[in-house]
C-alpha positions as CSV (number, residue, x, y, z in Angstrom):
1,M,0.0,0.0,-0.4
2,A,1.0,3.3,-1.0
3,R,2.2,5.8,2.1
4,P,-0.8,7.8,3.1
5,L,-0.4,11.9,1.7
6,I,0.6,13.9,4.9
7,Q,-1.0,17.2,5.4
8,L,0.1,19.7,7.5
9,A,-2.9,22.0,9.2
10,L,-1.7,25.5,8.9
11,D,-3.6,27.1,11.6
12,S,-1.8,30.0,12.6
13,L,-3.4,33.6,11.7
14,D,-0.1,35.4,11.5
15,V,1.2,35.1,8.4
16,N,4.8,34.7,9.2
17,Q,4.4,32.0,11.7
18,T,2.5,30.2,8.6
19,L,5.1,30.7,6.1
20,K,7.7,29.8,8.7
21,L,6.1,26.6,10.1
22,A,5.6,25.7,6.2
23,G,9.2,26.2,5.8
24,L,10.2,23.7,8.3
25,A,8.2,21.1,7.4
26,A,8.0,21.2,3.3
27,P,10.4,18.4,3.3
28,Y,7.6,16.1,4.6
29,V,4.6,16.8,4.2
30,D,2.4,16.8,1.0
31,I,-0.5,19.2,1.4
32,F,-0.5,22.6,3.0
33,E,-3.4,23.0,4.6
34,I,-4.8,26.2,5.1
35,G,-7.4,26.0,8.0
36,T,-10.3,27.4,8.4
37,P,-9.7,30.7,11.1
38,C,-6.8,31.5,9.1
39,I,-8.1,31.9,6.0
40,K,-10.9,33.7,7.4
41,H,-8.2,36.0,8.8
42,N,-5.9,36.2,6.0
43,G,-8.1,35.3,2.5
44,V,-7.3,34.5,-0.8
45,S,-3.4,36.4,-0.9
46,L,-2.3,33.8,1.8
47,V,-3.2,30.9,-1.1
48,R,-1.5,33.2,-3.4
49,E,1.9,33.6,-1.5
50,L,2.0,29.5,-0.5
51,R,1.4,28.8,-4.4
52,K,4.2,30.9,-5.3
53,K,6.3,29.7,-2.7
54,Y,5.3,25.7,-3.2
55,P,4.6,25.0,-6.5
56,N,4.7,21.6,-6.6
57,K,3.2,21.4,-2.6
58,L,-1.1,20.3,-2.9
59,I,-2.7,23.6,-1.3
60,L,-6.1,22.7,0.7
61,V,-8.1,25.7,1.6
62,D,-10.4,24.5,4.5
63,L,-13.4,27.0,3.4
64,K,-15.8,25.0,5.2
65,T,-18.2,26.1,2.6
66,M,-21.7,26.1,3.9
67,D,-23.8,27.9,0.8
68,A,-23.0,29.5,-2.5
69,G,-20.4,26.8,-3.4
70,E,-19.5,28.0,-6.6
71,Y,-19.1,31.4,-6.0
72,E,-17.3,30.8,-2.8
73,A,-14.6,28.5,-3.8
74,T,-13.8,30.1,-7.5
75,P,-11.6,32.6,-6.7
76,F,-9.5,30.2,-4.2
77,Y,-9.6,27.7,-7.0
78,A,-8.2,30.7,-8.9
79,A,-5.8,31.8,-7.1
80,G,-4.0,28.5,-6.8
81,A,-5.6,26.3,-4.8
82,D,-5.9,22.4,-5.7
83,I,-8.5,21.4,-2.8
84,C,-11.4,23.3,-1.6
85,T,-13.9,21.9,1.4
86,V,-17.4,22.1,1.4
87,L,-19.3,20.5,4.6
88,G,-21.3,17.6,4.2
89,V,-24.2,19.2,6.3
90,S,-24.5,21.9,3.8
91,G,-26.8,19.6,1.4
92,L,-26.1,18.0,-2.4
93,P,-26.8,21.2,-4.0
94,T,-23.7,23.4,-2.6
95,I,-21.6,20.2,-2.8
96,A,-22.7,20.3,-6.4
97,G,-21.1,23.8,-6.6
98,V,-17.8,23.6,-5.4
99,I,-17.7,20.6,-7.8
100,K,-18.6,22.5,-10.7
101,A,-16.0,25.3,-9.4
102,A,-13.1,22.5,-8.7
103,N,-14.1,20.6,-12.7
104,A,-14.0,24.2,-14.2
105,H,-9.8,24.7,-12.4
106,N,-9.0,20.9,-12.9
107,A,-8.9,20.7,-9.0
108,E,-10.4,18.8,-6.3
109,V,-13.4,18.9,-3.9
110,Q,-13.4,17.4,-0.4
111,V,-16.3,17.0,1.8
112,D,-15.9,17.0,5.4
113,L,-17.8,15.4,7.2
114,I,-17.9,16.8,10.4
115,N,-21.4,17.0,12.5
116,V,-22.5,15.2,9.8
117,P,-25.5,12.7,11.4
118,D,-25.4,10.2,8.7
119,K,-22.1,9.9,7.2
120,V,-22.1,6.8,5.3
121,A,-25.2,8.3,3.2
122,C,-23.2,11.7,2.7
123,A,-20.3,10.2,1.5
124,R,-22.2,8.2,-1.0
125,E,-24.1,11.1,-2.5
126,S,-20.8,13.1,-2.7
127,A,-19.0,10.4,-4.5
128,R,-21.7,10.1,-6.8
129,L,-22.2,13.9,-7.3
130,G,-18.1,13.5,-8.1
131,A,-16.1,14.6,-5.0
132,H,-12.9,13.6,-5.1
133,I,-12.1,13.9,-1.4
134,I,-14.1,12.4,1.7
135,G,-13.0,13.8,5.0
136,V,-13.3,12.0,8.4
137,H,-13.2,15.1,10.6
138,T,-13.2,15.1,14.5
139,G,-13.1,18.4,15.8
140,L,-11.3,20.4,18.2
141,D,-14.6,20.8,20.6
142,A,-15.2,16.7,19.6
143,Q,-11.9,15.8,21.0
144,A,-11.3,18.0,23.6
145,A,-15.2,15.7,25.0
146,G,-12.9,12.5,23.8
147,Q,-13.7,11.6,20.2
148,T,-11.8,10.2,18.1
149,P,-12.2,9.1,13.9
150,F,-11.4,5.9,14.0
151,A,-15.1,4.2,13.6
152,D,-15.8,7.1,11.0
153,L,-12.6,6.2,9.7
154,Q,-13.5,2.4,9.4
155,A,-17.1,2.7,8.1
156,I,-16.2,5.0,5.6
157,A,-13.4,3.0,4.1
158,R,-15.5,-0.3,4.2
159,L,-17.7,1.4,1.1
160,N,-14.9,1.2,-1.3
161,L,-16.2,4.4,-3.0
162,P,-13.9,6.2,-6.0
163,V,-13.0,8.5,-3.5
164,R,-9.5,9.2,-1.3
165,I,-10.3,9.4,2.3
166,S,-9.0,12.2,4.2
167,V,-8.6,11.7,8.0
168,A,-8.4,14.2,10.4
169,G,-8.8,14.6,14.7
170,G,-5.5,15.2,16.6
171,I,-3.6,12.5,15.0
172,K,0.3,12.1,16.3
173,Q,3.3,9.8,16.0
174,S,1.4,7.1,18.2
175,T,-1.4,6.7,16.3
176,V,-0.5,7.6,12.5
177,Q,0.1,4.1,11.5
178,Q,-3.3,2.6,12.6
179,V,-4.5,5.5,10.6
180,A,-3.0,4.8,7.9
181,R,-3.7,0.9,8.3
182,A,-7.6,1.6,8.8
183,G,-7.9,2.9,4.9
184,A,-6.7,6.7,5.2
185,N,-5.0,7.9,2.1
186,I,-4.4,11.5,3.5
187,V,-3.3,11.9,7.1
188,V,-4.1,15.4,8.5
189,V,-1.6,16.2,11.3
190,G,-1.7,19.6,13.2
191,A,-0.9,20.1,16.8
192,A,1.7,17.1,16.6
193,I,3.9,19.0,13.9
194,Y,3.4,22.6,14.9
195,G,3.0,22.1,18.6
196,A,6.8,20.3,18.6
197,P,10.0,21.4,19.5
198,S,10.9,20.9,16.4
199,P,8.7,20.5,13.6
200,A,10.4,19.5,11.4
201,D,12.3,16.7,13.2
202,A,8.4,16.0,14.0
203,A,7.2,16.1,10.6
204,R,10.2,13.7,9.5
205,E,9.2,11.5,12.0
206,I,5.3,11.5,11.2
207,C,6.2,10.9,7.4
208,E,8.6,7.8,8.1
209,L,6.1,6.1,10.2
210,A,3.1,6.0,7.9
211,G,5.5,4.9,5.4
212,A,5.9,2.0,7.2
213,A,2.4,1.2,8.5
């Protein structure tokens, strides 16, 4: 099985901190995720800057779009985003709008299953519409309550849909292999890298562990 892609969540609101972290982790990660608070604070200009600095990296913009899918996503794809996210709870017309924008820019859509009541049904319908990635996502508040993404990951992996599966939710060195073995194609890591004494060493370790899963 191929090593899952490693996605680094860039969550700082500070542009300089964001770019510094990206530079430290760049040799070991495949996808730079501009996190939701970060993109809300800094806007489309940060997409352009990362695209210019890292032409060979994938850039995911975590818009978590809830309405006006095509209209909201289009400028971010135009600025160089490879992937934008849309919430599964937004409904199929909104998801379809982001997919339309992605297809117009030869890009991809990730449907985020956070807080979706019937994740299996949403994943099936999203794949039918043409979504490229299904995001199994345990948010920060749910993590604080003790929830993990593993059960949801297993349920989605069993569907064998023609999509990649991304997994986010407190993943760290001790759990990255479990996530990879359970069927994740993309492993999202945030605090385990940016909160480490050496983000570069942490990113390298997670990359190596994922490759050995």
